C-alpha positions in Angstrom: 58.7 76.0 104.5 58.3 73.5 107.2 61.1 70.6 107.1 59.2 68.3 109.3 58.1 65.9 106.4 60.8 66.9 103.9 63.9 65.0 104.9 64.2 63.1 101.5 63.6 66.3 99.3 66.1 68.0 101.8 68.8 65.1 101.3 68.5 65.5 97.8 68.5 69.3 97.7 71.7 69.5 99.8 73.4 66.4 98.4 73.4 64.7 101.6 74.0 61.1 101.8 71.4 59.3 103.8 73.7 56.2 104.7 76.1 58.6 106.4 73.3 60.4 108.1 72.1 57.3 109.8 75.8 56.0 110.5 76.2 59.3 112.4 73.4 58.4 114.7 71.3 61.5 113.5 67.7 61.4 114.0 65.6 63.8 111.6 63.0 64.6 114.3 66.0 65.9 116.5 67.4 67.9 113.8 63.9 69.4 113.2 63.7 70.2 116.9 66.7 72.4 116.5 65.3 73.9 113.4 62.0 75.0 115.1 64.0 76.3 118.2 66.1 78.5 115.9 63.3 80.0 114.2 61.9 81.3 117.5 65.7 82.6 118.3 65.9 84.4 115.3 64.3 87.7 116.4 66.6 87.7 119.3 69.6 87.6 117.0 68.4 90.1 114.9 67.9 92.5 118.0 71.5 91.7 118.8 72.9 93.0 115.6 71.9 96.8 116.2 74.5 97.6 119.2 77.2 95.5 117.5 76.8 97.5 114.3 76.7 100.9 116.1 80.1 100.2 117.8 81.8 98.6 114.8 80.7 101.5 112.4 81.8 104.3 114.9 85.5 103.0 114.1 87.2 105.7 111.5 88.9 102.7 109.5 85.6 100.8 109.0 84.5 101.4 105.6 81.2 99.5 105.9 79.6 96.8 108.1 77.4 93.8 106.9 75.3 91.5 109.0 73.3 88.1 108.3 71.5 85.7 110.5 72.1 82.2 109.4 69.5 80.8 107.0 67.7 78.0 109.1 68.1 75.5 106.4 71.7 76.1 106.1 71.9 75.5 109.9 70.1 72.1 109.6 72.8 71.3 106.7 75.7 72.4 108.9 74.5 70.5 111.9 74.4 67.3 109.8 77.7 67.8 107.9 79.5 68.7 111.1 78.0 65.7 113.0 79.1 63.4 110.1 82.5 64.8 110.4 83.0 65.0 114.2 81.7 61.5 114.7 84.6 60.2 112.8 87.0 61.4 115.6 84.6 61.3 118.4 81.7 58.8 118.6 80.2 60.7 121.5 79.9 64.0 119.7 76.5 65.3 119.5 74.6 68.6 118.7 71.4 68.9 120.4 68.6 71.7 121.1 70.6 72.5 124.1 73.9 73.1 122.8 73.5 74.2 119.1 73.9 77.8 119.9 77.4 77.3 121.0 78.4 74.5 118.9 77.5 76.5 115.7 79.2 79.7 116.1 78.0 81.7 113.0 74.4 81.9 113.9 74.9 85.6 113.8 77.6 86.9 111.2 79.2 90.3 110.9 81.4 91.3 108.2 83.6 94.5 108.7 85.1 95.9 105.6 88.0 98.2 105.3 89.9 100.0 102.2 93.7 99.5 103.1 95.3 96.4 104.5 96.9 98.1 107.4 93.7 99.2 108.8 92.9 95.7 110.1 95.2 95.8 113.1 93.4 99.0 114.4 90.0 97.4 114.0 91.4 94.3 115.9 92.3 96.8 118.8 88.7 98.0 118.7 87.3 94.5 118.8 89.6 93.2 121.7 88.9 96.3 123.7 85.0 96.1 123.5 84.2 92.4 123.5 85.5 89.1 125.3 86.6 86.6 122.8 84.9 83.2 122.8 88.3 81.8 121.3 91.7 83.1 119.9 91.2 85.0 116.7 92.0 83.4 113.4 93.9 84.9 110.2 93.2 83.1 107.2 95.8 83.9 104.4 97.2 83.0 101.0 100.7 81.6 100.6 103.3 84.2 100.5 101.1 87.0 102.4 103.3 86.6 105.5 106.7 85.5 106.1 107.9 83.7 109.2 108.9 86.9 111.0 105.5 88.5 110.8 103.7 85.5 112.0 106.0 85.1 115.0 105.2 88.9 115.8 101.4 88.3 115.8 101.3 84.6 117.1 100.6 85.7 120.6 97.1 87.0 119.7 96.2 85.0 116.5 96.3 81.6 115.0 97.4 81.5 111.5 96.2 79.2 108.9 97.1 79.0 105.1 94.0 78.6 103.2 94.3 76.3 99.9 91.9 78.5 97.9 93.7 81.9 98.8 90.8 83.0 101.3 92.0 85.9 103.1 90.3 87.2 106.6 90.5 87.9 110.3 87.7 85.9 112.1 86.7 86.6 115.7 84.2 84.9 117.8 82.9 87.4 120.3 80.6 87.2 123.1 77.7 89.5 123.5 74.8 89.5 125.8 71.6 91.7 125.5 69.4 89.2 127.2 70.2 86.7 130.0 71.8 84.4 127.4 75.0 84.9 126.0 75.2 85.2 122.1 78.1 84.3 120.1 78.8 86.5 116.9 81.2 85.6 114.4 83.2 89.0 113.0 85.0 88.7 109.8 87.4 91.5 108.8 88.6 91.9 105.3 89.3 94.5 102.6 86.6 95.4 100.0 88.6 93.5 97.3 89.0 90.3 99.4 85.2 90.6 100.2 84.5 90.7 96.4 86.5 87.6 95.7 85.0 85.8 98.7 81.5 86.5 97.4 82.4 85.1 94.0 84.0 82.3 95.1 81.2 81.3 97.6 78.6 81.6 95.1 80.3 79.8 92.4 82.0 77.0 94.3 80.5 76.3 97.7 79.6 73.8 98.8 79.2 71.4 95.8 82.1 72.4 93.4 85.0 72.5 96.0 86.8 69.9 94.2 86.2 71.4 90.7 89.9 71.9 89.5 89.0 74.2 86.6 86.8 76.4 88.7 89.5 76.5 91.5 92.2 77.6 89.0 90.2 80.3 87.5 89.2 81.4 91.0 92.7 81.4 92.3 93.6 83.8 89.4 90.9 86.1 90.3 92.3 85.8 94.0 95.5 86.8 92.8 94.1 89.9 91.1 92.3 90.9 94.2 95.5 90.7 96.2 97.3 92.8 93.6 94.4 95.4 93.6 95.0 95.6 97.6 98.7 96.2 97.1 98.1 98.7 94.1 95.6 100.5 96.6 98.4 100.7 99.3 100.9 102.0 96.6 98.6 104.6 95.5 97.9 105.7 99.1 101.6 106.1 99.9 102.3 107.8 96.7 99.7 110.5 97.8 101.2 110.8 101.5 104.6 111.2 100.0 103.6 113.6 97.3 102.0 115.6 100.0 105.2 115.7 102.1 107.3 116.7 98.9 104.8 119.5 98.4 105.1 120.7 101.9 109.1 120.8 101.7 108.7 122.8 98.4 106.6 125.5 100.1 109.1 125.6 103.1 112.1 126.1 100.6 110.0 128.7 98.7 109.6 130.6 101.7 113.2 130.5 102.5 114.2 131.6 99.3 111.7 134.5 99.4 113.0 135.6 102.8 116.7 135.4 101.4 115.6 137.5 98.3 114.3 140.0 100.5 117.2 140.3 102.5 119.4 140.7 99.7 117.2 143.3 98.3 117.4 145.3 101.5 121.3 145.0 101.5 121.3 146.2 97.8 119.3 149.2 98.6 121.5 150.0 101.5 124.5 149.7 99.4 123.1 151.8 96.7 122.2 154.5 99.3 125.7 154.7 100.7 127.2 155.0 97.3 125.0 157.8 96.2 125.7 159.5 99.5 129.6 158.8 99.2 129.7 158.7 102.9 131.2 155.5 103.9 133.6 154.4 106.7 135.8 151.5 106.5 134.1 149.9 109.3 130.6 150.3 107.8 132.2 148.7 104.6 133.7 145.7 106.4 130.2 145.2 108.0 128.5 145.1 104.8 131.0 142.7 103.3 130.4 140.4 106.2 126.6 140.6 105.6 127.1 139.9 102.0 129.5 137.0 102.5 127.1 135.6 105.1 124.0 135.7 102.9 126.0 134.2 100.0 127.0 131.2 102.2 123.6 130.9 103.4 122.3 130.8 99.8 125.0 128.2 98.8 124.1 125.9 101.7 120.4 126.1 100.7 119.3 123.0 99.2 116.3 123.8 96.7 114.9 122.1 93.9 116.4 122.2 90.4 113.9 124.4 88.8 114.8 123.2 85.4 113.0 120.1 86.3 110.0 122.1 87.5 106.9 120.2 87.3 108.6 116.7 87.2 108.6 114.0 89.8 111.4 111.7 90.8 110.3 109.3 88.3 109.9 111.8 85.5 106.1 112.2 86.1 104.2 115.4 86.3 104.0 116.9 89.6 100.9 119.4 90.6 101.7 122.9 90.0 101.7 124.8 93.5 99.6 128.0 93.1 101.3 131.4 94.0 104.7 129.7 93.6 107.0 131.2 90.8 110.3 129.4 91.5 112.1 130.5 88.4 111.6 134.2 88.8 112.4 133.8 92.4 115.9 132.3 91.6 116.6 134.6 88.8 115.9 137.6 91.1 118.2 136.2 93.6 120.9 135.6 91.2 120.3 139.2 89.9 120.9 141.2 93.2 123.7 138.6 94.3 126.4 141.3 94.7 129.9 140.9 96.2 132.2 143.5 97.1 134.6 142.7 94.3 131.6 143.5 91.9 130.8 146.7 93.6 134.4 147.9 93.3 134.3 147.8 89.6 131.4 150.4 89.6 132.2 152.6 92.7 135.4 154.5 92.8 135.0 155.3 96.6 135.1 151.7 97.4 138.4 151.3 95.4 139.7 154.1 97.2 138.8 152.8 100.6 140.7 149.5 99.7 143.6 151.7 98.6 143.7 153.5 101.9 143.5 150.2 103.8 146.6 148.8 102.0 
């Protein structure tokens, strides 16, 4: 609807104090002039979103992207509240139809959502490589999210601000230009759990219940749950990565055991063949003894899993069964064919005779 003749209903609807409005030197007709100019500017802003969306959505760490053009009535409200606030510090401050597009920096808003907390820094690199920043990026965080060392590490590129309500997000103001006029867009980067909490908080508390203590406490509990959910997601992701590495190591050791088993089988066959032929020389016997000793040493050095714990993780949990891998039978077979020269002598009189000859 047109706001030209709706000053009093607007003040009532948005809880604006008329005395503060007048004290700040605001003129309703000038505010309406900004309102009408913005209505004409909206199609340009909407057209600007398409290339921004395409670039951001192309990044592999981006889960989804949401955009919005500021509601015209909310723009009027923000101009009034911002002017009242700024006038207390600078009596010359004024928002006009000529400067509102740079004074109000969230006319075009973009939310970039990601799944895992550590993906934010990679999205940050994409933003900085693609656009010029209108001002330094800012990280809003909840107390305890970052230690002093982490803040120092990133302070070259970010301003850090602890948010009293626990709001978490990385904010950027970028400069984009699809027409002769530069457009400023606000990009907010956060996890999907942070987005969920932010949406609930904004709908239930903003802008008129910011001082409601009961709502604030309940939403802080929800905020902590959202933060715990992010941590849990990261933990699950790390577990999956570690489990994959563990299974790869098991497959490698299975291959080593399999190869060792084959070598021992071949050696056993060779010894049995010599035994049956009863044609053995001392040099051949010594050579075979060395091979057996070498294989025995290799087997002792080999670190393979305790197969009595097969199917159990380090914490006692169940591990997935690797298809095609029968560790227990493999180890039993290796133990079965692990022969030493002393054991052979018990069954082979020829070998005992060679030892006697050697003495």
